mmCIF entry with sequence, helices, sheets and N, C-alpha, C, O atoms, coordinates in Angstrom:
data_MODEL
# 
_entry.id   MODEL 
# 
_entity.id                         1 
_entity.type                       polymer 
_entity.pdbx_number_of_molecules   1 
# 
_entity_poly.entity_id                      1 
_entity_poly.type                           'polypeptide(L)' 
_entity_poly.nstd_linkage                   no 
_entity_poly.nstd_monomer                   no 
_entity_poly.pdbx_seq_one_letter_code       MVRHEGIAQLAEQTGLNRESLYKTFNGKVQPRWDTVHRLLKALGVKLEIAA 
_entity_poly.pdbx_seq_one_letter_code_can   MVRHEGIAQLAEQTGLNRESLYKTFNGKVQPRWDTVHRLLKALGVKLEIAA 
_entity_poly.pdbx_strand_id                 A 
# 
loop_
_entity_poly_seq.entity_id 
_entity_poly_seq.num 
_entity_poly_seq.mon_id 
_entity_poly_seq.hetero 
1 1  MET n 
1 2  VAL n 
1 3  ARG n 
1 4  HIS n 
1 5  GLU n 
1 6  GLY n 
1 7  ILE n 
1 8  ALA n 
1 9  GLN n 
1 10 LEU n 
1 11 ALA n 
1 12 GLU n 
1 13 GLN n 
1 14 THR n 
1 15 GLY n 
1 16 LEU n 
1 17 ASN n 
1 18 ARG n 
1 19 GLU n 
1 20 SER n 
1 21 LEU n 
1 22 TYR n 
1 23 LYS n 
1 24 THR n 
1 25 PHE n 
1 26 ASN n 
1 27 GLY n 
1 28 LYS n 
1 29 VAL n 
1 30 GLN n 
1 31 PRO n 
1 32 ARG n 
1 33 TRP n 
1 34 ASP n 
1 35 THR n 
1 36 VAL n 
1 37 HIS n 
1 38 ARG n 
1 39 LEU n 
1 40 LEU n 
1 41 LYS n 
1 42 ALA n 
1 43 LEU n 
1 44 GLY n 
1 45 VAL n 
1 46 LYS n 
1 47 LEU n 
1 48 GLU n 
1 49 ILE n 
1 50 ALA n 
1 51 ALA n 
# 
_struct_asym.id          A 
_struct_asym.entity_id   1 
# 
loop_
_struct_conf.conf_type_id 
_struct_conf.id 
_struct_conf.pdbx_PDB_helix_id 
_struct_conf.beg_label_comp_id 
_struct_conf.beg_label_asym_id 
_struct_conf.beg_label_seq_id 
_struct_conf.pdbx_beg_PDB_ins_code 
_struct_conf.end_label_comp_id 
_struct_conf.end_label_asym_id 
_struct_conf.end_label_seq_id 
_struct_conf.pdbx_end_PDB_ins_code 
_struct_conf.beg_auth_comp_id 
_struct_conf.beg_auth_asym_id 
_struct_conf.beg_auth_seq_id 
_struct_conf.end_auth_comp_id 
_struct_conf.end_auth_asym_id 
_struct_conf.end_auth_seq_id 
_struct_conf.pdbx_PDB_helix_class 
_struct_conf.details 
_struct_conf.pdbx_PDB_helix_length 
HELX_P HELX_P1 AA1 HIS A 4  ? THR A 14 ? HIS A 4  THR A 14 1 ? 11 
HELX_P HELX_P2 AA2 ARG A 18 ? ASN A 26 ? ARG A 18 ASN A 26 1 ? 9  
HELX_P HELX_P3 AA3 TRP A 33 ? LEU A 43 ? TRP A 33 LEU A 43 1 ? 11 
# 
_struct_conf_type.id          HELX_P 
_struct_conf_type.criteria    ? 
_struct_conf_type.reference   ? 
# 
loop_
_atom_site.group_PDB 
_atom_site.id 
_atom_site.type_symbol 
_atom_site.label_atom_id 
_atom_site.label_alt_id 
_atom_site.label_comp_id 
_atom_site.label_asym_id 
_atom_site.label_entity_id 
_atom_site.label_seq_id 
_atom_site.pdbx_PDB_ins_code 
_atom_site.Cartn_x 
_atom_site.Cartn_y 
_atom_site.Cartn_z 
_atom_site.occupancy 
_atom_site.B_iso_or_equiv 
_atom_site.pdbx_formal_charge 
_atom_site.auth_seq_id 
_atom_site.auth_comp_id 
_atom_site.auth_asym_id 
_atom_site.auth_atom_id 
_atom_site.pdbx_PDB_model_num 
ATOM 1   N N  . MET A 1 1  ? 0.857   -1.232 0.044   1.00 0.00 ? 1  MET A N  1 
ATOM 2   C CA . MET A 1 1  ? -0.009  0.019  -0.023  1.00 0.00 ? 1  MET A CA 1 
ATOM 3   C C  . MET A 1 1  ? 0.846   1.231  -0.010  1.00 0.00 ? 1  MET A C  1 
ATOM 4   O O  . MET A 1 1  ? 1.886   1.262  0.647   1.00 0.00 ? 1  MET A O  1 
ATOM 5   N N  . VAL A 1 2  ? 0.434   2.220  -0.717  1.00 0.00 ? 2  VAL A N  1 
ATOM 6   C CA . VAL A 1 2  ? 1.182   3.467  -0.778  1.00 0.00 ? 2  VAL A CA 1 
ATOM 7   C C  . VAL A 1 2  ? 0.977   4.336  0.459   1.00 0.00 ? 2  VAL A C  1 
ATOM 8   O O  . VAL A 1 2  ? -0.167  4.500  0.882   1.00 0.00 ? 2  VAL A O  1 
ATOM 9   N N  . ARG A 1 3  ? 1.987   4.880  1.039   1.00 0.00 ? 3  ARG A N  1 
ATOM 10  C CA . ARG A 1 3  ? 1.898   5.646  2.204   1.00 0.00 ? 3  ARG A CA 1 
ATOM 11  C C  . ARG A 1 3  ? 1.387   7.000  1.976   1.00 0.00 ? 3  ARG A C  1 
ATOM 12  O O  . ARG A 1 3  ? 1.605   7.540  0.891   1.00 0.00 ? 3  ARG A O  1 
ATOM 13  N N  . HIS A 1 4  ? 0.697   7.628  2.937   1.00 0.00 ? 4  HIS A N  1 
ATOM 14  C CA . HIS A 1 4  ? 0.050   8.945  2.829   1.00 0.00 ? 4  HIS A CA 1 
ATOM 15  C C  . HIS A 1 4  ? 0.959   10.086 2.347   1.00 0.00 ? 4  HIS A C  1 
ATOM 16  O O  . HIS A 1 4  ? 0.589   10.936 1.538   1.00 0.00 ? 4  HIS A O  1 
ATOM 17  N N  . GLU A 1 5  ? 2.172   10.038 2.905   1.00 0.00 ? 5  GLU A N  1 
ATOM 18  C CA . GLU A 1 5  ? 3.104   11.072 2.464   1.00 0.00 ? 5  GLU A CA 1 
ATOM 19  C C  . GLU A 1 5  ? 3.488   10.972 1.151   1.00 0.00 ? 5  GLU A C  1 
ATOM 20  O O  . GLU A 1 5  ? 3.684   11.985 0.479   1.00 0.00 ? 5  GLU A O  1 
ATOM 21  N N  . GLY A 1 6  ? 3.635   9.711  0.647   1.00 0.00 ? 6  GLY A N  1 
ATOM 22  C CA . GLY A 1 6  ? 4.058   9.466  -0.754  1.00 0.00 ? 6  GLY A CA 1 
ATOM 23  C C  . GLY A 1 6  ? 2.923   9.841  -1.720  1.00 0.00 ? 6  GLY A C  1 
ATOM 24  O O  . GLY A 1 6  ? 3.184   10.298 -2.833  1.00 0.00 ? 6  GLY A O  1 
ATOM 25  N N  . ILE A 1 7  ? 1.688   9.653  -1.304  1.00 0.00 ? 7  ILE A N  1 
ATOM 26  C CA . ILE A 1 7  ? 0.562   10.036 -2.123  1.00 0.00 ? 7  ILE A CA 1 
ATOM 27  C C  . ILE A 1 7  ? 0.496   11.528 -2.293  1.00 0.00 ? 7  ILE A C  1 
ATOM 28  O O  . ILE A 1 7  ? 0.297   12.026 -3.401  1.00 0.00 ? 7  ILE A O  1 
ATOM 29  N N  . ALA A 1 8  ? 0.657   12.232 -1.225  1.00 0.00 ? 8  ALA A N  1 
ATOM 30  C CA . ALA A 1 8  ? 0.562   13.692 -1.228  1.00 0.00 ? 8  ALA A CA 1 
ATOM 31  C C  . ALA A 1 8  ? 1.674   14.249 -2.237  1.00 0.00 ? 8  ALA A C  1 
ATOM 32  O O  . ALA A 1 8  ? 1.393   15.102 -3.078  1.00 0.00 ? 8  ALA A O  1 
ATOM 33  N N  . GLN A 1 9  ? 2.847   13.752 -2.106  1.00 0.00 ? 9  GLN A N  1 
ATOM 34  C CA . GLN A 1 9  ? 3.888   14.231 -2.992  1.00 0.00 ? 9  GLN A CA 1 
ATOM 35  C C  . GLN A 1 9  ? 3.698   13.836 -4.455  1.00 0.00 ? 9  GLN A C  1 
ATOM 36  O O  . GLN A 1 9  ? 4.012   14.587 -5.378  1.00 0.00 ? 9  GLN A O  1 
ATOM 37  N N  . LEU A 1 10 ? 3.165   12.612 -4.623  1.00 0.00 ? 10 LEU A N  1 
ATOM 38  C CA . LEU A 1 10 ? 2.913   12.118 -5.991  1.00 0.00 ? 10 LEU A CA 1 
ATOM 39  C C  . LEU A 1 10 ? 1.692   12.945 -6.594  1.00 0.00 ? 10 LEU A C  1 
ATOM 40  O O  . LEU A 1 10 ? 1.645   13.198 -7.797  1.00 0.00 ? 10 LEU A O  1 
ATOM 41  N N  . ALA A 1 11 ? 0.778   13.325 -5.763  1.00 0.00 ? 11 ALA A N  1 
ATOM 42  C CA . ALA A 1 11 ? -0.361  14.069 -6.301  1.00 0.00 ? 11 ALA A CA 1 
ATOM 43  C C  . ALA A 1 11 ? 0.139   15.496 -6.730  1.00 0.00 ? 11 ALA A C  1 
ATOM 44  O O  . ALA A 1 11 ? -0.299  16.048 -7.739  1.00 0.00 ? 11 ALA A O  1 
ATOM 45  N N  . GLU A 1 12 ? 1.043   16.038 -5.941  1.00 0.00 ? 12 GLU A N  1 
ATOM 46  C CA . GLU A 1 12 ? 1.639   17.365 -6.354  1.00 0.00 ? 12 GLU A CA 1 
ATOM 47  C C  . GLU A 1 12 ? 2.410   17.232 -7.645  1.00 0.00 ? 12 GLU A C  1 
ATOM 48  O O  . GLU A 1 12 ? 2.323   18.093 -8.520  1.00 0.00 ? 12 GLU A O  1 
ATOM 49  N N  . GLN A 1 13 ? 3.158   16.163 -7.767  1.00 0.00 ? 13 GLN A N  1 
ATOM 50  C CA . GLN A 1 13 ? 4.047   15.994 -8.908  1.00 0.00 ? 13 GLN A CA 1 
ATOM 51  C C  . GLN A 1 13 ? 3.233   15.714 -10.233 1.00 0.00 ? 13 GLN A C  1 
ATOM 52  O O  . GLN A 1 13 ? 3.676   16.082 -11.322 1.00 0.00 ? 13 GLN A O  1 
ATOM 53  N N  . THR A 1 14 ? 2.121   15.100 -10.115 1.00 0.00 ? 14 THR A N  1 
ATOM 54  C CA . THR A 1 14 ? 1.353   14.614 -11.233 1.00 0.00 ? 14 THR A CA 1 
ATOM 55  C C  . THR A 1 14 ? 0.249   15.602 -11.592 1.00 0.00 ? 14 THR A C  1 
ATOM 56  O O  . THR A 1 14 ? -0.194  15.632 -12.740 1.00 0.00 ? 14 THR A O  1 
ATOM 57  N N  . GLY A 1 15 ? -0.219  16.438 -10.604 1.00 0.00 ? 15 GLY A N  1 
ATOM 58  C CA . GLY A 1 15 ? -1.314  17.339 -10.781 1.00 0.00 ? 15 GLY A CA 1 
ATOM 59  C C  . GLY A 1 15 ? -2.651  16.573 -10.608 1.00 0.00 ? 15 GLY A C  1 
ATOM 60  O O  . GLY A 1 15 ? -3.709  17.114 -10.928 1.00 0.00 ? 15 GLY A O  1 
ATOM 61  N N  . LEU A 1 16 ? -2.609  15.371 -10.125 1.00 0.00 ? 16 LEU A N  1 
ATOM 62  C CA . LEU A 1 16 ? -3.764  14.569 -9.863  1.00 0.00 ? 16 LEU A CA 1 
ATOM 63  C C  . LEU A 1 16 ? -4.106  14.694 -8.387  1.00 0.00 ? 16 LEU A C  1 
ATOM 64  O O  . LEU A 1 16 ? -3.226  14.913 -7.555  1.00 0.00 ? 16 LEU A O  1 
ATOM 65  N N  . ASN A 1 17 ? -5.401  14.553 -8.061  1.00 0.00 ? 17 ASN A N  1 
ATOM 66  C CA . ASN A 1 17 ? -5.760  14.637 -6.647  1.00 0.00 ? 17 ASN A CA 1 
ATOM 67  C C  . ASN A 1 17 ? -5.575  13.254 -5.899  1.00 0.00 ? 17 ASN A C  1 
ATOM 68  O O  . ASN A 1 17 ? -5.601  12.178 -6.496  1.00 0.00 ? 17 ASN A O  1 
ATOM 69  N N  . ARG A 1 18 ? -5.390  13.383 -4.569  1.00 0.00 ? 18 ARG A N  1 
ATOM 70  C CA . ARG A 1 18 ? -5.080  12.220 -3.851  1.00 0.00 ? 18 ARG A CA 1 
ATOM 71  C C  . ARG A 1 18 ? -6.136  11.147 -3.922  1.00 0.00 ? 18 ARG A C  1 
ATOM 72  O O  . ARG A 1 18 ? -5.810  9.961  -3.984  1.00 0.00 ? 18 ARG A O  1 
ATOM 73  N N  . GLU A 1 19 ? -7.423  11.544 -3.913  1.00 0.00 ? 19 GLU A N  1 
ATOM 74  C CA . GLU A 1 19 ? -8.508  10.568 -4.011  1.00 0.00 ? 19 GLU A CA 1 
ATOM 75  C C  . GLU A 1 19 ? -8.390  9.794  -5.247  1.00 0.00 ? 19 GLU A C  1 
ATOM 76  O O  . GLU A 1 19 ? -8.522  8.571  -5.187  1.00 0.00 ? 19 GLU A O  1 
ATOM 77  N N  . SER A 1 20 ? -8.154  10.378 -6.365  1.00 0.00 ? 20 SER A N  1 
ATOM 78  C CA . SER A 1 20 ? -7.901  9.682  -7.665  1.00 0.00 ? 20 SER A CA 1 
ATOM 79  C C  . SER A 1 20 ? -6.843  8.685  -7.582  1.00 0.00 ? 20 SER A C  1 
ATOM 80  O O  . SER A 1 20 ? -6.992  7.548  -8.031  1.00 0.00 ? 20 SER A O  1 
ATOM 81  N N  . LEU A 1 21 ? -5.668  9.131  -6.957  1.00 0.00 ? 21 LEU A N  1 
ATOM 82  C CA . LEU A 1 21 ? -4.550  8.167  -6.820  1.00 0.00 ? 21 LEU A CA 1 
ATOM 83  C C  . LEU A 1 21 ? -4.884  7.033  -5.958  1.00 0.00 ? 21 LEU A C  1 
ATOM 84  O O  . LEU A 1 21 ? -4.544  5.901  -6.301  1.00 0.00 ? 21 LEU A O  1 
ATOM 85  N N  . TYR A 1 22 ? -5.570  7.255  -4.785  1.00 0.00 ? 22 TYR A N  1 
ATOM 86  C CA . TYR A 1 22 ? -5.898  6.101  -3.945  1.00 0.00 ? 22 TYR A CA 1 
ATOM 87  C C  . TYR A 1 22 ? -6.805  5.108  -4.695  1.00 0.00 ? 22 TYR A C  1 
ATOM 88  O O  . TYR A 1 22 ? -6.623  3.893  -4.607  1.00 0.00 ? 22 TYR A O  1 
ATOM 89  N N  . LYS A 1 23 ? -7.746  5.634  -5.406  1.00 0.00 ? 23 LYS A N  1 
ATOM 90  C CA . LYS A 1 23 ? -8.711  4.703  -6.162  1.00 0.00 ? 23 LYS A CA 1 
ATOM 91  C C  . LYS A 1 23 ? -7.845  3.965  -7.244  1.00 0.00 ? 23 LYS A C  1 
ATOM 92  O O  . LYS A 1 23 ? -8.030  2.758  -7.401  1.00 0.00 ? 23 LYS A O  1 
ATOM 93  N N  . THR A 1 24 ? -6.964  4.590  -7.953  1.00 0.00 ? 24 THR A N  1 
ATOM 94  C CA . THR A 1 24 ? -6.128  3.939  -8.897  1.00 0.00 ? 24 THR A CA 1 
ATOM 95  C C  . THR A 1 24 ? -5.271  2.887  -8.238  1.00 0.00 ? 24 THR A C  1 
ATOM 96  O O  . THR A 1 24 ? -5.222  1.766  -8.745  1.00 0.00 ? 24 THR A O  1 
ATOM 97  N N  . PHE A 1 25 ? -4.607  3.161  -7.171  1.00 0.00 ? 25 PHE A N  1 
ATOM 98  C CA . PHE A 1 25 ? -3.732  2.141  -6.517  1.00 0.00 ? 25 PHE A CA 1 
ATOM 99  C C  . PHE A 1 25 ? -4.523  1.001  -5.799  1.00 0.00 ? 25 PHE A C  1 
ATOM 100 O O  . PHE A 1 25 ? -3.994  -0.086 -5.568  1.00 0.00 ? 25 PHE A O  1 
ATOM 101 N N  . ASN A 1 26 ? -5.815  1.293  -5.455  1.00 0.00 ? 26 ASN A N  1 
ATOM 102 C CA . ASN A 1 26 ? -6.614  0.233  -4.764  1.00 0.00 ? 26 ASN A CA 1 
ATOM 103 C C  . ASN A 1 26 ? -7.339  -0.636 -5.838  1.00 0.00 ? 26 ASN A C  1 
ATOM 104 O O  . ASN A 1 26 ? -8.027  -1.594 -5.486  1.00 0.00 ? 26 ASN A O  1 
ATOM 105 N N  . GLY A 1 27 ? -7.193  -0.320 -7.064  1.00 0.00 ? 27 GLY A N  1 
ATOM 106 C CA . GLY A 1 27 ? -7.787  -1.084 -8.144  1.00 0.00 ? 27 GLY A CA 1 
ATOM 107 C C  . GLY A 1 27 ? -9.227  -0.834 -8.285  1.00 0.00 ? 27 GLY A C  1 
ATOM 108 O O  . GLY A 1 27 ? -9.920  -1.620 -8.931  1.00 0.00 ? 27 GLY A O  1 
ATOM 109 N N  . LYS A 1 28 ? -9.759  0.278  -7.684  1.00 0.00 ? 28 LYS A N  1 
ATOM 110 C CA . LYS A 1 28 ? -11.198 0.482  -7.776  1.00 0.00 ? 28 LYS A CA 1 
ATOM 111 C C  . LYS A 1 28 ? -11.578 1.225  -9.196  1.00 0.00 ? 28 LYS A C  1 
ATOM 112 O O  . LYS A 1 28 ? -12.749 1.304  -9.567  1.00 0.00 ? 28 LYS A O  1 
ATOM 113 N N  . VAL A 1 29 ? -10.583 1.710  -9.881  1.00 0.00 ? 29 VAL A N  1 
ATOM 114 C CA . VAL A 1 29 ? -10.874 2.244  -11.160 1.00 0.00 ? 29 VAL A CA 1 
ATOM 115 C C  . VAL A 1 29 ? -9.890  1.768  -12.150 1.00 0.00 ? 29 VAL A C  1 
ATOM 116 O O  . VAL A 1 29 ? -8.803  1.347  -11.756 1.00 0.00 ? 29 VAL A O  1 
ATOM 117 N N  . GLN A 1 30 ? -10.183 1.799  -13.403 1.00 0.00 ? 30 GLN A N  1 
ATOM 118 C CA . GLN A 1 30 ? -9.185  1.520  -14.417 1.00 0.00 ? 30 GLN A CA 1 
ATOM 119 C C  . GLN A 1 30 ? -8.624  2.841  -14.952 1.00 0.00 ? 30 GLN A C  1 
ATOM 120 O O  . GLN A 1 30 ? -9.357  3.591  -15.596 1.00 0.00 ? 30 GLN A O  1 
ATOM 121 N N  . PRO A 1 31 ? -7.354  3.145  -14.705 1.00 0.00 ? 31 PRO A N  1 
ATOM 122 C CA . PRO A 1 31 ? -6.830  4.458  -14.954 1.00 0.00 ? 31 PRO A CA 1 
ATOM 123 C C  . PRO A 1 31 ? -6.655  4.691  -16.553 1.00 0.00 ? 31 PRO A C  1 
ATOM 124 O O  . PRO A 1 31 ? -6.285  3.804  -17.322 1.00 0.00 ? 31 PRO A O  1 
ATOM 125 N N  . ARG A 1 32 ? -6.952  5.909  -16.904 1.00 0.00 ? 32 ARG A N  1 
ATOM 126 C CA . ARG A 1 32 ? -6.700  6.322  -18.323 1.00 0.00 ? 32 ARG A CA 1 
ATOM 127 C C  . ARG A 1 32 ? -5.257  6.359  -18.625 1.00 0.00 ? 32 ARG A C  1 
ATOM 128 O O  . ARG A 1 32 ? -4.470  6.477  -17.686 1.00 0.00 ? 32 ARG A O  1 
ATOM 129 N N  . TRP A 1 33 ? -4.809  6.269  -19.892 1.00 0.00 ? 33 TRP A N  1 
ATOM 130 C CA . TRP A 1 33 ? -3.439  6.326  -20.232 1.00 0.00 ? 33 TRP A CA 1 
ATOM 131 C C  . TRP A 1 33 ? -2.774  7.659  -19.723 1.00 0.00 ? 33 TRP A C  1 
ATOM 132 O O  . TRP A 1 33 ? -1.605  7.675  -19.341 1.00 0.00 ? 33 TRP A O  1 
ATOM 133 N N  . ASP A 1 34 ? -3.514  8.690  -19.736 1.00 0.00 ? 34 ASP A N  1 
ATOM 134 C CA . ASP A 1 34 ? -2.955  10.020 -19.275 1.00 0.00 ? 34 ASP A CA 1 
ATOM 135 C C  . ASP A 1 34 ? -2.474  9.872  -17.797 1.00 0.00 ? 34 ASP A C  1 
ATOM 136 O O  . ASP A 1 34 ? -1.380  10.292 -17.419 1.00 0.00 ? 34 ASP A O  1 
ATOM 137 N N  . THR A 1 35 ? -3.363  9.251  -17.002 1.00 0.00 ? 35 THR A N  1 
ATOM 138 C CA . THR A 1 35 ? -2.971  9.039  -15.611 1.00 0.00 ? 35 THR A CA 1 
ATOM 139 C C  . THR A 1 35 ? -1.722  8.142  -15.444 1.00 0.00 ? 35 THR A C  1 
ATOM 140 O O  . THR A 1 35 ? -0.822  8.413  -14.649 1.00 0.00 ? 35 THR A O  1 
ATOM 141 N N  . VAL A 1 36 ? -1.729  7.123  -16.198 1.00 0.00 ? 36 VAL A N  1 
ATOM 142 C CA . VAL A 1 36 ? -0.553  6.175  -16.067 1.00 0.00 ? 36 VAL A CA 1 
ATOM 143 C C  . VAL A 1 36 ? 0.668   6.912  -16.584 1.00 0.00 ? 36 VAL A C  1 
ATOM 144 O O  . VAL A 1 36 ? 1.738   6.737  -16.002 1.00 0.00 ? 36 VAL A O  1 
ATOM 145 N N  . HIS A 1 37 ? 0.599   7.694  -17.594 1.00 0.00 ? 37 HIS A N  1 
ATOM 146 C CA . HIS A 1 37 ? 1.746   8.385  -18.133 1.00 0.00 ? 37 HIS A CA 1 
ATOM 147 C C  . HIS A 1 37 ? 2.277   9.412  -17.086 1.00 0.00 ? 37 HIS A C  1 
ATOM 148 O O  . HIS A 1 37 ? 3.482   9.510  -16.854 1.00 0.00 ? 37 HIS A O  1 
ATOM 149 N N  . ARG A 1 38 ? 1.379   10.136 -16.492 1.00 0.00 ? 38 ARG A N  1 
ATOM 150 C CA . ARG A 1 38 ? 1.744   11.094 -15.461 1.00 0.00 ? 38 ARG A CA 1 
ATOM 151 C C  . ARG A 1 38 ? 2.485   10.386 -14.286 1.00 0.00 ? 38 ARG A C  1 
ATOM 152 O O  . ARG A 1 38 ? 3.537   10.850 -13.846 1.00 0.00 ? 38 ARG A O  1 
ATOM 153 N N  . LEU A 1 39 ? 1.914   9.251  -13.787 1.00 0.00 ? 39 LEU A N  1 
ATOM 154 C CA . LEU A 1 39 ? 2.591   8.505  -12.781 1.00 0.00 ? 39 LEU A CA 1 
ATOM 155 C C  . LEU A 1 39 ? 3.888   8.037  -13.121 1.00 0.00 ? 39 LEU A C  1 
ATOM 156 O O  . LEU A 1 39 ? 4.806   8.212  -12.319 1.00 0.00 ? 39 LEU A O  1 
ATOM 157 N N  . LEU A 1 40 ? 4.104   7.412  -14.305 1.00 0.00 ? 40 LEU A N  1 
ATOM 158 C CA . LEU A 1 40 ? 5.377   6.914  -14.752 1.00 0.00 ? 40 LEU A CA 1 
ATOM 159 C C  . LEU A 1 40 ? 6.410   8.053  -14.812 1.00 0.00 ? 40 LEU A C  1 
ATOM 160 O O  . LEU A 1 40 ? 7.556   7.889  -14.394 1.00 0.00 ? 40 LEU A O  1 
ATOM 161 N N  . LYS A 1 41 ? 5.989   9.185  -15.331 1.00 0.00 ? 41 LYS A N  1 
ATOM 162 C CA . LYS A 1 41 ? 6.853   10.305 -15.422 1.00 0.00 ? 41 LYS A CA 1 
ATOM 163 C C  . LYS A 1 41 ? 7.313   10.806 -13.983 1.00 0.00 ? 41 LYS A C  1 
ATOM 164 O O  . LYS A 1 41 ? 8.490   11.100 -13.778 1.00 0.00 ? 41 LYS A O  1 
ATOM 165 N N  . ALA A 1 42 ? 6.404   10.885 -13.061 1.00 0.00 ? 42 ALA A N  1 
ATOM 166 C CA . ALA A 1 42 ? 6.624   11.389 -11.724 1.00 0.00 ? 42 ALA A CA 1 
ATOM 167 C C  . ALA A 1 42 ? 7.593   10.411 -11.024 1.00 0.00 ? 42 ALA A C  1 
ATOM 168 O O  . ALA A 1 42 ? 8.469   10.854 -10.281 1.00 0.00 ? 42 ALA A O  1 
ATOM 169 N N  . LEU A 1 43 ? 7.453   9.114  -11.245 1.00 0.00 ? 43 LEU A N  1 
ATOM 170 C CA . LEU A 1 43 ? 8.292   8.097  -10.696 1.00 0.00 ? 43 LEU A CA 1 
ATOM 171 C C  . LEU A 1 43 ? 9.620   7.852  -11.315 1.00 0.00 ? 43 LEU A C  1 
ATOM 172 O O  . LEU A 1 43 ? 10.469  7.108  -10.825 1.00 0.00 ? 43 LEU A O  1 
ATOM 173 N N  . GLY A 1 44 ? 9.752   8.529  -12.435 1.00 0.00 ? 44 GLY A N  1 
ATOM 174 C CA . GLY A 1 44 ? 11.123  8.422  -13.166 1.00 0.00 ? 44 GLY A CA 1 
ATOM 175 C C  . GLY A 1 44 ? 11.236  7.128  -13.956 1.00 0.00 ? 44 GLY A C  1 
ATOM 176 O O  . GLY A 1 44 ? 12.341  6.652  -14.217 1.00 0.00 ? 44 GLY A O  1 
ATOM 177 N N  . VAL A 1 45 ? 10.088  6.552  -14.339 1.00 0.00 ? 45 VAL A N  1 
ATOM 178 C CA . VAL A 1 45 ? 10.053  5.319  -15.111 1.00 0.00 ? 45 VAL A CA 1 
ATOM 179 C C  . VAL A 1 45 ? 10.045  5.638  -16.579 1.00 0.00 ? 45 VAL A C  1 
ATOM 180 O O  . VAL A 1 45 ? 9.193   6.389  -17.056 1.00 0.00 ? 45 VAL A O  1 
ATOM 181 N N  . LYS A 1 46 ? 11.005  5.061  -17.312 1.00 0.00 ? 46 LYS A N  1 
ATOM 182 C CA . LYS A 1 46 ? 11.059  5.328  -18.748 1.00 0.00 ? 46 LYS A CA 1 
ATOM 183 C C  . LYS A 1 46 ? 10.455  4.019  -19.457 1.00 0.00 ? 46 LYS A C  1 
ATOM 184 O O  . LYS A 1 46 ? 10.909  2.892  -19.259 1.00 0.00 ? 46 LYS A O  1 
ATOM 185 N N  . LEU A 1 47 ? 9.454   4.284  -20.245 1.00 0.00 ? 47 LEU A N  1 
ATOM 186 C CA . LEU A 1 47 ? 8.787   3.178  -20.880 1.00 0.00 ? 47 LEU A CA 1 
ATOM 187 C C  . LEU A 1 47 ? 9.161   3.187  -22.366 1.00 0.00 ? 47 LEU A C  1 
ATOM 188 O O  . LEU A 1 47 ? 8.979   4.187  -23.061 1.00 0.00 ? 47 LEU A O  1 
ATOM 189 N N  . GLU A 1 48 ? 9.689   2.049  -22.835 1.00 0.00 ? 48 GLU A N  1 
ATOM 190 C CA . GLU A 1 48 ? 10.074  1.919  -24.278 1.00 0.00 ? 48 GLU A CA 1 
ATOM 191 C C  . GLU A 1 48 ? 9.312   0.702  -24.829 1.00 0.00 ? 48 GLU A C  1 
ATOM 192 O O  . GLU A 1 48 ? 9.210   -0.359 -24.214 1.00 0.00 ? 48 GLU A O  1 
ATOM 193 N N  . ILE A 1 49 ? 8.789   0.945  -26.032 1.00 0.00 ? 49 ILE A N  1 
ATOM 194 C CA . ILE A 1 49 ? 8.092   -0.167 -26.733 1.00 0.00 ? 49 ILE A CA 1 
ATOM 195 C C  . ILE A 1 49 ? 8.875   -0.485 -28.000 1.00 0.00 ? 49 ILE A C  1 
ATOM 196 O O  . ILE A 1 49 ? 9.159   0.362  -28.848 1.00 0.00 ? 49 ILE A O  1 
ATOM 197 N N  . ALA A 1 50 ? 9.188   -1.729 -28.057 1.00 0.00 ? 50 ALA A N  1 
ATOM 198 C CA . ALA A 1 50 ? 10.012  -2.213 -29.254 1.00 0.00 ? 50 ALA A CA 1 
ATOM 199 C C  . ALA A 1 50 ? 9.327   -3.298 -30.051 1.00 0.00 ? 50 ALA A C  1 
ATOM 200 O O  . ALA A 1 50 ? 8.669   -4.148 -29.451 1.00 0.00 ? 50 ALA A O  1 
ATOM 201 N N  . ALA A 1 51 ? 9.432   -3.321 -31.262 1.00 0.00 ? 51 ALA A N  1 
ATOM 202 C CA . ALA A 1 51 ? 8.799   -4.376 -32.058 1.00 0.00 ? 51 ALA A CA 1 
ATOM 203 C C  . ALA A 1 51 ? 9.825   -5.299 -32.556 1.00 0.00 ? 51 ALA A C  1 
ATOM 204 O O  . ALA A 1 51 ? 9.503   -6.263 -33.251 1.00 0.00 ? 51 ALA A O  1 
# 
């Protein structure tokens, strides 16, 4: 589970609200690509797709 302090900081970095992030991480909603992209960027994850 994500800690409260981490969610607050992640919300600030992504521009998403904490409630949306909690729902996303709890599996209550299926996140849009925009949300996933913001989260990956904030976490420093680089996603590459190769064929």
